[in-house]
PyMOL commands that place a pseudoatom at each C-alpha (Angstrom):
pseudoatom trace, name=CA, resn=MET, resi=1, chain=A, elem=C, hetatm=0, pos=[-1.126, -49.723, 121.027]
pseudoatom trace, name=CA, resn=ALA, resi=2, chain=A, elem=C, hetatm=0, pos=[2.568, -48.855, 120.987]
pseudoatom trace, name=CA, resn=TYR, resi=3, chain=A, elem=C, hetatm=0, pos=[4.438, -47.323, 123.878]
pseudoatom trace, name=CA, resn=ARG, resi=4, chain=A, elem=C, hetatm=0, pos=[5.638, -43.942, 122.564]
pseudoatom trace, name=CA, resn=GLY, resi=5, chain=A, elem=C, hetatm=0, pos=[8.470, -41.777, 123.761]
pseudoatom trace, name=CA, resn=CYS, resi=6, chain=A, elem=C, hetatm=0, pos=[9.600, -38.374, 122.562]
pseudoatom trace, name=CA, resn=LEU, resi=7, chain=A, elem=C, hetatm=0, pos=[13.123, -37.072, 123.149]
pseudoatom trace, name=CA, resn=VAL, resi=8, chain=A, elem=C, hetatm=0, pos=[13.245, -33.287, 123.402]
pseudoatom trace, name=CA, resn=CYS, resi=9, chain=A, elem=C, hetatm=0, pos=[15.985, -30.661, 123.193]
pseudoatom trace, name=CA, resn=THR, resi=10, chain=A, elem=C, hetatm=0, pos=[15.870, -27.019, 122.145]
pseudoatom trace, name=CA, resn=GLY, resi=11, chain=A, elem=C, hetatm=0, pos=[16.154, -26.935, 118.359]
pseudoatom trace, name=CA, resn=ASN, resi=12, chain=A, elem=C, hetatm=0, pos=[15.775, -30.632, 117.481]
pseudoatom trace, name=CA, resn=ILE, resi=13, chain=A, elem=C, hetatm=0, pos=[18.871, -30.660, 115.278]
pseudoatom trace, name=CA, resn=CYS, resi=14, chain=A, elem=C, hetatm=0, pos=[21.605, -31.997, 117.614]
pseudoatom trace, name=CA, resn=ARG, resi=15, chain=A, elem=C, hetatm=0, pos=[20.914, -33.731, 120.910]
pseudoatom trace, name=CA, resn=SER, resi=16, chain=A, elem=C, hetatm=0, pos=[17.375, -35.020, 120.516]
pseudoatom trace, name=CA, resn=PRO, resi=17, chain=A, elem=C, hetatm=0, pos=[17.866, -36.438, 116.998]
pseudoatom trace, name=CA, resn=MET, resi=18, chain=A, elem=C, hetatm=0, pos=[21.020, -38.165, 118.255]
pseudoatom trace, name=CA, resn=ALA, resi=19, chain=A, elem=C, hetatm=0, pos=[19.065, -39.574, 121.207]
pseudoatom trace, name=CA, resn=GLU, resi=20, chain=A, elem=C, hetatm=0, pos=[16.216, -40.634, 118.913]
pseudoatom trace, name=CA, resn=SER, resi=21, chain=A, elem=C, hetatm=0, pos=[18.576, -42.452, 116.558]
pseudoatom trace, name=CA, resn=VAL, resi=22, chain=A, elem=C, hetatm=0, pos=[20.370, -44.265, 119.368]
pseudoatom trace, name=CA, resn=PHE, resi=23, chain=A, elem=C, hetatm=0, pos=[17.154, -45.176, 121.124]
pseudoatom trace, name=CA, resn=ARG, resi=24, chain=A, elem=C, hetatm=0, pos=[15.526, -46.477, 117.929]
pseudoatom trace, name=CA, resn=ALA, resi=25, chain=A, elem=C, hetatm=0, pos=[18.543, -48.730, 117.418]
pseudoatom trace, name=CA, resn=ARG, resi=26, chain=A, elem=C, hetatm=0, pos=[18.213, -49.979, 121.021]
pseudoatom trace, name=CA, resn=ILE, resi=27, chain=A, elem=C, hetatm=0, pos=[14.508, -50.692, 120.475]
pseudoatom trace, name=CA, resn=VAL, resi=28, chain=A, elem=C, hetatm=0, pos=[15.288, -52.836, 117.418]
pseudoatom trace, name=CA, resn=GLU, resi=29, chain=A, elem=C, hetatm=0, pos=[18.172, -54.624, 119.199]
pseudoatom trace, name=CA, resn=ALA, resi=30, chain=A, elem=C, hetatm=0, pos=[15.814, -55.457, 122.074]
pseudoatom trace, name=CA, resn=GLY, resi=31, chain=A, elem=C, hetatm=0, pos=[13.135, -56.822, 119.726]
pseudoatom trace, name=CA, resn=LEU, resi=32, chain=A, elem=C, hetatm=0, pos=[10.696, -54.124, 120.814]
pseudoatom trace, name=CA, resn=ASP, resi=33, chain=A, elem=C, hetatm=0, pos=[10.071, -52.534, 117.421]
pseudoatom trace, name=CA, resn=GLY, resi=34, chain=A, elem=C, hetatm=0, pos=[6.323, -52.486, 116.962]
pseudoatom trace, name=CA, resn=VAL, resi=35, chain=A, elem=C, hetatm=0, pos=[5.870, -52.272, 120.745]
pseudoatom trace, name=CA, resn=VAL, resi=36, chain=A, elem=C, hetatm=0, pos=[7.936, -49.146, 121.407]
pseudoatom trace, name=CA, resn=GLU, resi=37, chain=A, elem=C, hetatm=0, pos=[8.193, -46.082, 119.170]
pseudoatom trace, name=CA, resn=ALA, resi=38, chain=A, elem=C, hetatm=0, pos=[10.551, -43.144, 119.538]
pseudoatom trace, name=CA, resn=ASP, resi=39, chain=A, elem=C, hetatm=0, pos=[10.711, -39.744, 117.940]
pseudoatom trace, name=CA, resn=SER, resi=40, chain=A, elem=C, hetatm=0, pos=[12.067, -36.336, 118.830]
pseudoatom trace, name=CA, resn=ALA, resi=41, chain=A, elem=C, hetatm=0, pos=[11.193, -32.660, 118.840]
pseudoatom trace, name=CA, resn=GLY, resi=42, chain=A, elem=C, hetatm=0, pos=[12.427, -29.270, 120.000]
pseudoatom trace, name=CA, resn=THR, resi=43, chain=A, elem=C, hetatm=0, pos=[10.977, -26.799, 122.469]
pseudoatom trace, name=CA, resn=ASP, resi=44, chain=A, elem=C, hetatm=0, pos=[11.728, -24.048, 119.964]
pseudoatom trace, name=CA, resn=GLY, resi=45, chain=A, elem=C, hetatm=0, pos=[10.554, -24.067, 116.357]
pseudoatom trace, name=CA, resn=ARG, resi=46, chain=A, elem=C, hetatm=0, pos=[13.338, -22.066, 114.711]
pseudoatom trace, name=CA, resn=HIS, resi=47, chain=A, elem=C, hetatm=0, pos=[14.842, -25.155, 113.026]
pseudoatom trace, name=CA, resn=ALA, resi=48, chain=A, elem=C, hetatm=0, pos=[11.535, -26.849, 112.104]
pseudoatom trace, name=CA, resn=GLY, resi=49, chain=A, elem=C, hetatm=0, pos=[11.895, -28.448, 108.689]
pseudoatom trace, name=CA, resn=ASP, resi=50, chain=A, elem=C, hetatm=0, pos=[15.712, -28.483, 108.804]
pseudoatom trace, name=CA, resn=GLY, resi=51, chain=A, elem=C, hetatm=0, pos=[17.820, -31.610, 108.777]
pseudoatom trace, name=CA, resn=ALA, resi=52, chain=A, elem=C, hetatm=0, pos=[20.031, -32.586, 111.691]
pseudoatom trace, name=CA, resn=ASP, resi=53, chain=A, elem=C, hetatm=0, pos=[23.287, -30.701, 112.192]
pseudoatom trace, name=CA, resn=PRO, resi=54, chain=A, elem=C, hetatm=0, pos=[25.883, -32.211, 109.798]
pseudoatom trace, name=CA, resn=ARG, resi=55, chain=A, elem=C, hetatm=0, pos=[28.219, -32.846, 112.738]
pseudoatom trace, name=CA, resn=ALA, resi=56, chain=A, elem=C, hetatm=0, pos=[25.521, -34.855, 114.508]
pseudoatom trace, name=CA, resn=VAL, resi=57, chain=A, elem=C, hetatm=0, pos=[24.876, -36.810, 111.301]
pseudoatom trace, name=CA, resn=ALA, resi=58, chain=A, elem=C, hetatm=0, pos=[28.587, -37.550, 110.853]
pseudoatom trace, name=CA, resn=VAL, resi=59, chain=A, elem=C, hetatm=0, pos=[29.031, -38.772, 114.440]
pseudoatom trace, name=CA, resn=LEU, resi=60, chain=A, elem=C, hetatm=0, pos=[25.897, -40.928, 114.266]
pseudoatom trace, name=CA, resn=GLU, resi=61, chain=A, elem=C, hetatm=0, pos=[26.843, -42.508, 110.946]
pseudoatom trace, name=CA, resn=GLU, resi=62, chain=A, elem=C, hetatm=0, pos=[30.445, -43.062, 112.052]
pseudoatom trace, name=CA, resn=ASN, resi=63, chain=A, elem=C, hetatm=0, pos=[29.053, -45.035, 114.998]
pseudoatom trace, name=CA, resn=GLY, resi=64, chain=A, elem=C, hetatm=0, pos=[26.605, -47.110, 112.961]
pseudoatom trace, name=CA, resn=TYR, resi=65, chain=A, elem=C, hetatm=0, pos=[23.380, -45.213, 113.619]
pseudoatom trace, name=CA, resn=ALA, resi=66, chain=A, elem=C, hetatm=0, pos=[20.796, -43.999, 111.118]
pseudoatom trace, name=CA, resn=ALA, resi=67, chain=A, elem=C, hetatm=0, pos=[20.808, -40.233, 110.759]
pseudoatom trace, name=CA, resn=ASP, resi=68, chain=A, elem=C, hetatm=0, pos=[17.767, -39.338, 108.635]
pseudoatom trace, name=CA, resn=HIS, resi=69, chain=A, elem=C, hetatm=0, pos=[15.962, -36.527, 110.467]
pseudoatom trace, name=CA, resn=THR, resi=70, chain=A, elem=C, hetatm=0, pos=[13.748, -33.483, 109.980]
pseudoatom trace, name=CA, resn=ALA, resi=71, chain=A, elem=C, hetatm=0, pos=[13.406, -31.067, 112.905]
pseudoatom trace, name=CA, resn=ARG, resi=72, chain=A, elem=C, hetatm=0, pos=[10.034, -30.187, 114.364]
pseudoatom trace, name=CA, resn=ARG, resi=73, chain=A, elem=C, hetatm=0, pos=[8.635, -28.306, 117.323]
pseudoatom trace, name=CA, resn=PHE, resi=74, chain=A, elem=C, hetatm=0, pos=[7.034, -30.139, 120.235]
pseudoatom trace, name=CA, resn=ASP, resi=75, chain=A, elem=C, hetatm=0, pos=[3.248, -29.780, 120.178]
pseudoatom trace, name=CA, resn=PRO, resi=76, chain=A, elem=C, hetatm=0, pos=[1.427, -29.911, 123.534]
pseudoatom trace, name=CA, resn=SER, resi=77, chain=A, elem=C, hetatm=0, pos=[-1.338, -32.035, 121.972]
pseudoatom trace, name=CA, resn=TRP, resi=78, chain=A, elem=C, hetatm=0, pos=[1.206, -34.881, 121.704]
pseudoatom trace, name=CA, resn=PHE, resi=79, chain=A, elem=C, hetatm=0, pos=[1.183, -35.421, 125.464]
pseudoatom trace, name=CA, resn=ALA, resi=80, chain=A, elem=C, hetatm=0, pos=[-2.010, -37.467, 125.103]
pseudoatom trace, name=CA, resn=ARG, resi=81, chain=A, elem=C, hetatm=0, pos=[-0.259, -40.105, 122.966]
pseudoatom trace, name=CA, resn=LEU, resi=82, chain=A, elem=C, hetatm=0, pos=[3.149, -40.081, 124.633]
pseudoatom trace, name=CA, resn=ASP, resi=83, chain=A, elem=C, hetatm=0, pos=[4.351, -42.134, 127.541]
pseudoatom trace, name=CA, resn=PRO, resi=84, chain=A, elem=C, hetatm=0, pos=[7.666, -40.585, 128.563]
pseudoatom trace, name=CA, resn=VAL, resi=85, chain=A, elem=C, hetatm=0, pos=[8.647, -37.145, 127.333]
pseudoatom trace, name=CA, resn=VAL, resi=86, chain=A, elem=C, hetatm=0, pos=[12.401, -37.265, 127.767]
pseudoatom trace, name=CA, resn=ALA, resi=87, chain=A, elem=C, hetatm=0, pos=[14.258, -33.973, 128.015]
pseudoatom trace, name=CA, resn=LEU, resi=88, chain=A, elem=C, hetatm=0, pos=[17.962, -33.476, 127.336]
pseudoatom trace, name=CA, resn=ASP, resi=89, chain=A, elem=C, hetatm=0, pos=[18.758, -30.656, 129.781]
pseudoatom trace, name=CA, resn=ALA, resi=90, chain=A, elem=C, hetatm=0, pos=[17.247, -28.959, 132.822]
pseudoatom trace, name=CA, resn=SER, resi=91, chain=A, elem=C, hetatm=0, pos=[15.728, -26.076, 130.855]
pseudoatom trace, name=CA, resn=HIS, resi=92, chain=A, elem=C, hetatm=0, pos=[13.520, -28.426, 128.852]
pseudoatom trace, name=CA, resn=PRO, resi=93, chain=A, elem=C, hetatm=0, pos=[11.421, -29.978, 131.663]
pseudoatom trace, name=CA, resn=ARG, resi=94, chain=A, elem=C, hetatm=0, pos=[10.399, -26.517, 132.865]
pseudoatom trace, name=CA, resn=THR, resi=95, chain=A, elem=C, hetatm=0, pos=[9.271, -25.571, 129.359]
pseudoatom trace, name=CA, resn=LEU, resi=96, chain=A, elem=C, hetatm=0, pos=[7.549, -28.909, 128.724]
pseudoatom trace, name=CA, resn=ARG, resi=97, chain=A, elem=C, hetatm=0, pos=[5.739, -28.920, 132.069]
pseudoatom trace, name=CA, resn=CYS, resi=98, chain=A, elem=C, hetatm=0, pos=[4.394, -25.436, 131.299]
pseudoatom trace, name=CA, resn=LEU, resi=99, chain=A, elem=C, hetatm=0, pos=[3.065, -26.784, 127.996]
pseudoatom trace, name=CA, resn=ALA, resi=100, chain=A, elem=C, hetatm=0, pos=[1.468, -29.858, 129.582]
pseudoatom trace, name=CA, resn=PRO, resi=101, chain=A, elem=C, hetatm=0, pos=[-2.329, -29.660, 129.556]
pseudoatom trace, name=CA, resn=THR, resi=102, chain=A, elem=C, hetatm=0, pos=[-2.664, -31.720, 132.786]
pseudoatom trace, name=CA, resn=GLN, resi=103, chain=A, elem=C, hetatm=0, pos=[-0.574, -32.659, 135.801]
pseudoatom trace, name=CA, resn=ARG, resi=104, chain=A, elem=C, hetatm=0, pos=[-0.602, -36.256, 134.544]
pseudoatom trace, name=CA, resn=ASP, resi=105, chain=A, elem=C, hetatm=0, pos=[1.037, -35.026, 131.338]
pseudoatom trace, name=CA, resn=ALA, resi=106, chain=A, elem=C, hetatm=0, pos=[3.557, -32.908, 133.248]
pseudoatom trace, name=CA, resn=ASP, resi=107, chain=A, elem=C, hetatm=0, pos=[4.484, -36.007, 135.262]
pseudoatom trace, name=CA, resn=LYS, resi=108, chain=A, elem=C, hetatm=0, pos=[5.560, -37.755, 132.026]
pseudoatom trace, name=CA, resn=VAL, resi=109, chain=A, elem=C, hetatm=0, pos=[8.547, -35.391, 131.675]
pseudoatom trace, name=CA, resn=ARG, resi=110, chain=A, elem=C, hetatm=0, pos=[11.920, -36.720, 132.793]
pseudoatom trace, name=CA, resn=LEU, resi=111, chain=A, elem=C, hetatm=0, pos=[15.568, -35.943, 132.077]
pseudoatom trace, name=CA, resn=LEU, resi=112, chain=A, elem=C, hetatm=0, pos=[17.363, -38.473, 129.867]
pseudoatom trace, name=CA, resn=ARG, resi=113, chain=A, elem=C, hetatm=0, pos=[20.421, -38.752, 132.083]
pseudoatom trace, name=CA, resn=SER, resi=114, chain=A, elem=C, hetatm=0, pos=[18.225, -39.616, 135.064]
pseudoatom trace, name=CA, resn=TYR, resi=115, chain=A, elem=C, hetatm=0, pos=[18.182, -43.082, 133.450]
pseudoatom trace, name=CA, resn=ASP, resi=116, chain=A, elem=C, hetatm=0, pos=[22.006, -43.298, 133.729]
pseudoatom trace, name=CA, resn=PRO, resi=117, chain=A, elem=C, hetatm=0, pos=[23.067, -44.396, 137.221]
pseudoatom trace, name=CA, resn=GLY, resi=118, chain=A, elem=C, hetatm=0, pos=[26.606, -43.188, 136.472]
pseudoatom trace, name=CA, resn=ALA, resi=119, chain=A, elem=C, hetatm=0, pos=[25.490, -39.619, 135.700]
pseudoatom trace, name=CA, resn=GLY, resi=120, chain=A, elem=C, hetatm=0, pos=[25.597, -38.460, 139.310]
pseudoatom trace, name=CA, resn=ASP, resi=121, chain=A, elem=C, hetatm=0, pos=[24.014, -35.068, 139.932]
pseudoatom trace, name=CA, resn=ASP, resi=122, chain=A, elem=C, hetatm=0, pos=[24.822, -33.603, 136.505]
pseudoatom trace, name=CA, resn=LEU, resi=123, chain=A, elem=C, hetatm=0, pos=[21.820, -34.638, 134.433]
pseudoatom trace, name=CA, resn=ASP, resi=124, chain=A, elem=C, hetatm=0, pos=[22.267, -32.220, 131.524]
pseudoatom trace, name=CA, resn=VAL, resi=125, chain=A, elem=C, hetatm=0, pos=[23.446, -33.312, 128.093]
pseudoatom trace, name=CA, resn=PRO, resi=126, chain=A, elem=C, hetatm=0, pos=[25.379, -30.184, 127.070]
pseudoatom trace, name=CA, resn=ASP, resi=127, chain=A, elem=C, hetatm=0, pos=[24.365, -28.584, 123.788]
pseudoatom trace, name=CA, resn=PRO, resi=128, chain=A, elem=C, hetatm=0, pos=[27.172, -29.245, 121.270]
pseudoatom trace, name=CA, resn=TYR, resi=129, chain=A, elem=C, hetatm=0, pos=[25.807, -26.826, 118.641]
pseudoatom trace, name=CA, resn=TYR, resi=130, chain=A, elem=C, hetatm=0, pos=[28.109, -23.890, 119.363]
pseudoatom trace, name=CA, resn=GLY, resi=131, chain=A, elem=C, hetatm=0, pos=[31.205, -26.011, 119.932]
pseudoatom trace, name=CA, resn=GLU, resi=132, chain=A, elem=C, hetatm=0, pos=[33.439, -28.354, 118.011]
pseudoatom trace, name=CA, resn=THR, resi=133, chain=A, elem=C, hetatm=0, pos=[32.788, -31.919, 116.877]
pseudoatom trace, name=CA, resn=ASP, resi=134, chain=A, elem=C, hetatm=0, pos=[34.119, -33.367, 120.151]
pseudoatom trace, name=CA, resn=GLY, resi=135, chain=A, elem=C, hetatm=0, pos=[30.942, -32.084, 121.826]
pseudoatom trace, name=CA, resn=PHE, resi=136, chain=A, elem=C, hetatm=0, pos=[28.896, -34.312, 119.533]
pseudoatom trace, name=CA, resn=TYR, resi=137, chain=A, elem=C, hetatm=0, pos=[30.979, -37.338, 120.534]
pseudoatom trace, name=CA, resn=ALA, resi=138, chain=A, elem=C, hetatm=0, pos=[30.438, -36.464, 124.203]
pseudoatom trace, name=CA, resn=CYS, resi=139, chain=A, elem=C, hetatm=0, pos=[26.703, -36.097, 123.528]
pseudoatom trace, name=CA, resn=LEU, resi=140, chain=A, elem=C, hetatm=0, pos=[26.593, -39.526, 121.886]
pseudoatom trace, name=CA, resn=GLU, resi=141, chain=A, elem=C, hetatm=0, pos=[28.424, -41.087, 124.819]
pseudoatom trace, name=CA, resn=MET, resi=142, chain=A, elem=C, hetatm=0, pos=[25.935, -39.617, 127.326]
pseudoatom trace, name=CA, resn=VAL, resi=143, chain=A, elem=C, hetatm=0, pos=[22.956, -40.642, 125.203]
pseudoatom trace, name=CA, resn=GLU, resi=144, chain=A, elem=C, hetatm=0, pos=[24.236, -44.198, 124.851]
pseudoatom trace, name=CA, resn=ALA, resi=145, chain=A, elem=C, hetatm=0, pos=[24.848, -44.486, 128.605]
pseudoatom trace, name=CA, resn=ALA, resi=146, chain=A, elem=C, hetatm=0, pos=[21.340, -43.271, 129.442]
pseudoatom trace, name=CA, resn=GLY, resi=147, chain=A, elem=C, hetatm=0, pos=[19.723, -45.342, 126.686]
pseudoatom trace, name=CA, resn=THR, resi=148, chain=A, elem=C, hetatm=0, pos=[20.330, -48.585, 128.543]
pseudoatom trace, name=CA, resn=GLY, resi=149, chain=A, elem=C, hetatm=0, pos=[18.449, -47.379, 131.608]
pseudoatom trace, name=CA, resn=LEU, resi=150, chain=A, elem=C, hetatm=0, pos=[15.663, -45.846, 129.529]
pseudoatom trace, name=CA, resn=LEU, resi=151, chain=A, elem=C, hetatm=0, pos=[15.218, -49.121, 127.684]
pseudoatom trace, name=CA, resn=SER, resi=152, chain=A, elem=C, hetatm=0, pos=[15.134, -51.063, 130.976]
pseudoatom trace, name=CA, resn=SER, resi=153, chain=A, elem=C, hetatm=0, pos=[12.450, -48.735, 132.312]
pseudoatom trace, name=CA, resn=ILE, resi=154, chain=A, elem=C, hetatm=0, pos=[10.381, -49.138, 129.178]
pseudoatom trace, name=CA, resn=ARG, resi=155, chain=A, elem=C, hetatm=0, pos=[10.822, -52.930, 129.184]
pseudoatom trace, name=CA, resn=GLU, resi=156, chain=A, elem=C, hetatm=0, pos=[9.314, -53.021, 132.681]
pseudoatom trace, name=CA, resn=GLN, resi=157, chain=A, elem=C, hetatm=0, pos=[6.364, -50.949, 131.527]
pseudoatom trace, name=CA, resn=THR, resi=158, chain=A, elem=C, hetatm=0, pos=[5.756, -52.934, 128.322]
pseudoatom trace, name=CA, resn=GLU, resi=159, chain=A, elem=C, hetatm=0, pos=[6.381, -56.420, 129.731]
pseudoatom trace, name=CA, resn=GLY, resi=160, chain=A, elem=C, hetatm=0, pos=[4.019, -58.921, 128.163]
pseudoatom trace, name=CA, resn=GLN, resi=161, chain=A, elem=C, hetatm=0, pos=[3.244, -56.834, 125.086]
pseudoatom trace, name=CA, resn=ALA, resi=162, chain=A, elem=C, hetatm=0, pos=[4.186, -58.442, 121.785]
pseudoatom trace, name=CA, resn=ALA, resi=163, chain=A, elem=C, hetatm=0, pos=[5.080, -56.789, 118.510]
for i in range(1, 163): cmd.bond("trace and resi %d" % i, "trace and resi %d" % (i + 1))
show_as sticks, trace
zoom trace
């Protein structure tokens, strides 16, 4: 059984697809494909079925990441099959914990930047949607920094599992 993580933002067209793409690349680089799976979703369904924001796609592709994505809304029934549910800003854990069917499920929710020791007290990945392209570059930088710690945490939890 694979270890599954879901990265969650609001609309699932900017931050969480960027985080998903980066994290999937890290999983492959670490030789954990088949052991660890990653996907993403939004707390809000208004963009469900849409592709990722073109600015997010451009920044991902420019930096060597895959950018194929279709937005979807987080479904509370997914908690049962997910290990971490990784939120991109402080508003998301509150929403996700309210959706969690059990306390055990609510305890799976964590902020992405909590995996980045250099993040300090500011654990939000700001939403670049309403800004310029530089916000997408900043988002990518934060996601990449946190991805190393997230991968380390998952390695510890999946140690001994083979693909």
